[in-house]
Structures are given as C-alpha cells and as structure tokens.
C-alpha positions, 0 to 999 in steps of 0.5 A, spaced: 512 840 816 506 841 821 499 844 819 498 851 820 493 850 826 493 855 832 494 851 839 486 851 840 485 849 833 490 843 835 486 841 841 479 842 839 480 838 832 484 832 834 479 827 833 479 819 833 481 817 826 479 810 823 475 810 817 479 816 814 486 813 815 490 812 809 491 804 809 496 805 803 501 810 804 507 809 808 509 812 814 516 814 815 519 811 821 522 818 823 516 821 823 513 816 829 520 817 832 519 825 832 512 824 835 514 820 840 519 824 843 514 830 843 510 824 847 515 823 852 515 831 854 509 829 858 508 830 865 508 823 869 507 821 877 514 822 881 517 825 874 519 817 873 517 817 866 515 809 867 513 808 859 515 804 854 513 804 846 512 798 842 512 800 835 509 795 830 510 795 822 511 788 820 505 785 816 505 778 819 505 781 827 500 786 825 495 780 823 496 777 829 494 783 833 488 784 829 486 778 830 486 779 838 483 786 836 477 782 833 476 778 838 476 783 843 471 787 839 466 781 839 463 783 846 462 791 843 459 789 836 456 783 838 454 781 845 452 774 843 456 769 841 457 768 833 460 772 827 461 780 827 456 781 822 458 785 816 458 792 816 452 795 812 453 802 809 451 808 813 444 812 812 445 819 811 440 820 817 444 815 821 445 817 829 452 818 832 452 812 835 451 808 829 456 812 825 461 811 831 459 803 831 460 803 823 467 807 824 469 802 830 467 796 825 471 799 819 477 798 824 476 791 826 476 789 819 482 793 817 487 794 823 492 789 819 492 794 814 494 800 818 501 802 817 503 803 824 501 800 830 503 803 837 502 800 843 504 805 849 506 801 856 507 803 863 512 799 867 508 796 873 502 792 874 496 794 878 493 789 883 488 784 881 483 781 886 487 783 892 494 782 889 499 787 890 501 792 885 508 791 882 512 796 880 519 800 880 520 802 887 515 803 893 508 804 891 505 808 897 498 809 895 492 804 894 485 804 891 483 810 887 489 814 888 494 808 886 489 807 879 489 815 878 497 815 879 498 809 874 494 811 868 495 819 869 503 817 868 501 814 861 495 817 858 498 824 858 504 822 854 499 818 849 495 824 848 501 828 847 503 823 841 496 824 838 497 831 838 503 831 835 501 826 829 495 831 828 500 837 827 503 833 822 497 831 818 497 824 821 491 821 825 490 816 830 485 813 835 485 810 842 483 803 842 483 798 847 480 791 844 486 788 844 487 788 851 482 782 851 488 778 849 494 782 853 498 776 855 498 773 848 500 780 845 505 781 850 508 774 849 508 776 841 512 782 842 516 780 848 513 785 853 514 782 860 507 781 862 508 780 869 512 787 870 509 791 864 502 793 863 499 795 856 495 801 856 492 802 849 493 801 842 494 806 837 493 805 830 497 810 826 497 813 819 496 819 814 489 822 815 485 823 808 484 830 809 486 834 815 479 838 815 477 836 822 472 840 826 470 841 833 464 837 835 458 839 840 459 837 847 455 838 853 460 844 856 454 848 860 452 848 867 450 841 867 457 838 867 461 844 870 460 845 877 463 851 881 464 851 889 460 845 890 456 839 885 
C-alpha cells in the first residue's frame, strides 16, 4: 500500500527523517526490495547502471557501522578533540541550525538501532591526488566532467529509493559520516574497496507519522537565473 500523495506532494514532502524513525518496528525485507527495484529505474551515465546496494540488518554489523559513523560525525558535532557532548533538549525557540544539529546527534546516538541500513555503491573509483580513475570500461572524461558523470549515475537512483520509501510510509536520510572509515566498512561488508565506491548511507525505518510538509526554500530570483547569471 502507498500513501495518497500527488506527485508534487511526494516530491515536496520527502524529508530527511532521523528523529522520527521508528527504531522498534521491523521493516519487511520485501518492502526494501520493492523500493530498490524502483530505485534502479533511475537514469545513469551511458545507461550502464553501475550501482550496487548493500542492505544491513544484522545488529552486530550495524553496531560496527554505527561506531564508524560516530567517529566521522566528530568533526561535524565537535570540532575539537574529545567526546561528543550529550544532546541537550531543544528549546521551543531553537534555530533551524540547532534543530538540524540535534537531529544529527540523535542519529549518531541511535544508528545501531535503526532497523535497516542501506549503502549505495558505485562501481569504480574517482582519481585521488593525480591517480587514474578505476572503472568498468573506458573513462573518457577528467576533472569536473568525470565527477559529475560518476555521482550523477548513482544519486538519481538514491533519490528514487528515498521517494519510494516515503510513498510507503517509511523514512530515510542521506548521510555520509561513515565514509571517514570507508575502507574499514568495505572490509566489514566485503565491498571491493579498490574498485567500488560507497556513495552514502541511508538509515531506513517506518516514520512516526506521515504528515511531512514542504519547507521554506529560497526559490526567488536570487537563485534562479534566466539567460545569464
């Protein structure tokens, strides 16, 4: 069953869900499979679909990933060395930045409890420090074009997956903190690190309520340019 949402409602109310994830309600693997099938209808560069999806539900494995995630979050939540401070209750007048930080901290504390973790991967690796790109087939582009084509071939599928989840009453958020220890996580999950790149990590669970709303975004002429900048 899917929610009764128009296409515009689906596109404008698919939010990053962290604190409203139901940490105790199991998610049927069949729903994840169904959403991944929809994800893989997304366009990709040269129509090669160079994606892989690692779905993790084992509690012990999630615990290791959660520790890597916590380590990666340290620089965001705590610029200096030391322990990430305990999350304080948000005030009613908290700023948007404070609310986002509190939500991010909640996920740091509870990632191991999220029912499903999904790691989308893209076959190949981008060049680092002058190294050559590693991929399936010829790599005709370099620089910005190479990066645009690489990430542009996986993130449309990631967004498709998130939209499919939202349509079924589940929530997710696109996170990258675990990538601070990408090689370690690759070894843990059997991902061929030298030939495959983890794009992000999606914590997935049923959302507590489905009443998400559009948010205020600056869509006026400050960011929309006709003909020239």
